[in-house]
Steps between C-alpha positions, in 0.01 A plus 500: 500500500437279198139442611442874534635563150281222362187650663586847367547356150160329524334828598647699208202414283266663752685832490379792286650511151686825570642382836877477534649156553521411869844461654579232753828500682633367824577761763803440720468708815870447576590737216283790619682758713370522854707802601669794334755704689606841370821656626556876503791687650730797469781246454685500170379245247781249558440495875124461454551212256740331744239538774236341274733209415579448868130498586435250221774269627370518858143430389614206288668339803203540734214473255290231341453715193549333166656812350628832625594767246661841507355715223577850380878487509663730249776395265830670562606718209797725432505763225833620360516811285812511284639803321630360171749786459674423827515127415632549147845363580353186662359362173 
């Protein structure tokens, strides 16, 4: 990689004045996804997320993949509306 960068640096003088600086970087093919699996179902969200986690665990056991991710999970959130008048004695 160092030799490639050195050759690119040597060639900079031959580039047009308005050319952008060249970028050299090492590409690691182990970090590029080779498969994407999308799950869709009429299941409720919790059941679908559990199914995705189970699939991930099973693939991790039987796979030579460097990384398996589950994306798109939603954060759990609860909203509570409080009527201040009815809670007046709680303060």
